[in-house]
N, C-alpha and C positions, 0 to 999 in steps of 0.2 A: 516531315519535309527536310530534304537535304540541302544544306547551304554550303557554298564554296567560298572560302576566304583566302584568296591567293596572297602569299607573302610579298609577291612583287609581280609587276606586269612589264612587258616590253615597252620601252619608251622610244624605240626606233620606228620611224615612219617608213613607208615604202620608198620615199624619196631619199631618206637617210641611207637605206640599204643600197640604193642605186649609186649614191655618191661613193660609198665605201668600195663597191665593186669597181667603179671607175678608177679609184685611186690605186687599187691593187693591180688592175689590168694595164696600167700605164707603166712601161718598163723604166721610165725616167724617175719614178718615185722611189724613195727609200722607205723601207718598212719601219726603220727605227730612227736613227739620227739623221736629221736634215734641217732645212731652214726654219721650220716651225719650232723645233726643239731648241735650236740656237737662239731664236727670238725669245722663247719662253725663258731660257737661262739668263739672257741679258736683262729682261724685264724684272725677273725675280731678284737678281743680284742688285739691281739699282734700287728696287723697292726695299730690300732688306739692308741696304747700306754696305754691301760687300763689293769687292772688285770682281770676284768670280763666283759663279754658280755652276755646278755640274749636275745635270738631271740624270737620274739612274732609274732602274726598274722598280725599286721599292726603298722604303726607309731602312729595311734590313740590309739591303745591298749597300746603302750609304754607310752604315755602320761597319759592314764587312770591309769595304774599301779603306775606310779610315783605320781600322785595325791592321790591315795589311801594310798600309803606308808606315805606321809607327814601327811595325816589325822590321821592315826594310831599313828604316832610318837608324834604329838602334843597332842593327847588325853591322852597319857601316861604322858606327862609333864604338863597337865592341863593348857595349854597355852591359853592366850587371843589373840594371834596373829592369824589373820584371813584374812589378805589382801594378794592377789597375784598380783604382778605387772606384767603387760603384755604390749607389744608394741601395739600401736593403729592399726597397720597393721600386722596381723598374720593370722594363720589358725583357722577356727572355732573349729577344733578338738584339737587345742593347748589351747583353752580357756574353752570349755564346760566341760571337765572332772573336772576342779577345781570347777566350779559352782555346778556340780552334787554332789561333795563331801562336799559342804557346805561352800566353801571359797567365799570371796568377791573379784571379779576382779576389778583392778584399771588400766585403760589404760593410758599410757603416749605416747605422740606423738613421731614419729620417726625422726631420723636425715637423711638428704639427703646425707650424706657422706657414710653411710653404711646400711641405711634402718633398723637400729636397734633402740633401745630406746635412745632418746635424753639424752645425758650425764648430761647436766646442769639441765634439768627438773627432771631427776631421782634423782640426788643428793639433789635437793631442797625438793622433796617429802619425801625422806628418812630422811632428817634433821628434818622435821616437824612431821613424823609419824613412826619413827623407832621402837617403842615399839608395833606397831600394825601390822607390816609386817611379814608375814610367809615366803614368798619366792619371788624371782624375776625369771621370766621365759622368757628371751629374745629369739627372733627367728632370725636365720641367713637366710635372704631372698635373692633370686635371685643370689646365688653364692657369696654373701658378708658375711663377718664374723662380729660378734659383737666385742666390745672392751674388750678383755680379761684382759688387764692391769687394766682397770677401775673396773671390777668385782672382781679381786684379791684384789684390795685396799678396795672395799666396804666390802668384807668378812672379811678382816683383822680388819677393824674398827667396824664391826657389826657381830660378830661371830654367833649370834642367827638367823640371816636372812639367809635362805637357798638360794643358787643360782644354778639353773639348766639351761641347754642350749638346745633349740630345734634346731637340726642341720640338719633337713630333706632336706634342699636345698643346703647344703654345708658341706659335711663331709671332703673332701680332699683338699679344696681350700687353697690358700696361705694367710698367715696373716703377713702383713708388710714384714720384711726381711726374714721370715722363709718360707721354701719351703712347709711345711705342718703345718696346724694349730694345730695339735696334740701336738705341743710343749707347748701349753697353754690350749687347750681344755681338756686334760687329767686330769686337776685339778678340773674339774666340772663334776658331774654326768650329763649325757646328753642322749637325745633320738634322733632317726632318723627313717626315713622311707625307705624301699626298694621296694616301689611301682614303677610301670613302669614309666619311665621318669626321675627317680633320678639317681645319679651318680653310684650307684650299685643297681640292681633290681633283685627281686626274684618273679616277677609277683605281689605278695602281700607279705607284711612282714614288720617287724620293729625291732629295737634294743634298748636296754637300756645299756649304758656303765657306769661302776662305778669302783672305786678302794676300796670301802668300803665293807668289808665282811658282815656286818650286813645288809646293803642295798641289797646286792646280794642275801642273804638268803631270805629276805623279798620279793624281786621281784620274785624269784623262787616259 
């Protein structure tokens, strides 16, 4: 006897398909950016504790826009800083945009406590290379958070080093005694993915969160 075990089935009803057709046939509707996207951005920014949120096509796109922003910013400053510090375990799309924009990636081993960049190895590398580092881009893996206290201290001591956070696997998870990590996350420009399987999903999509108006305008 032959059995068929489909990996997935269509969840769209006939009425759903009719609504989609009606949307596309209406010349007043936008296929991309419009009022619903703007509403989504405002609600996500408020929920995450940021002033601004930019919704994009994917988390990879969010990382790409972020790397392009830093490239443009450093060109204006004629900076010699070109190293991007990344955890040794991260997503390919958290790394490749920086390489494409001309930065030199430097990978630091992760800690088994939170699967983010090892604090001691990171501080040692910064001590020896602080004038060459453009940014640090830690990743929050498998529902764990990176050490926000550490990065707040690093930024205080090294204001020219940018710190961004890749939050695609943990937007809403707890950080120590805090119920939501936004208590500390909101201090850092961050990216996330809303691809299927993440904490919030839009089939495909991503966000950049920031409190800086200049960054927000550049991302747009």
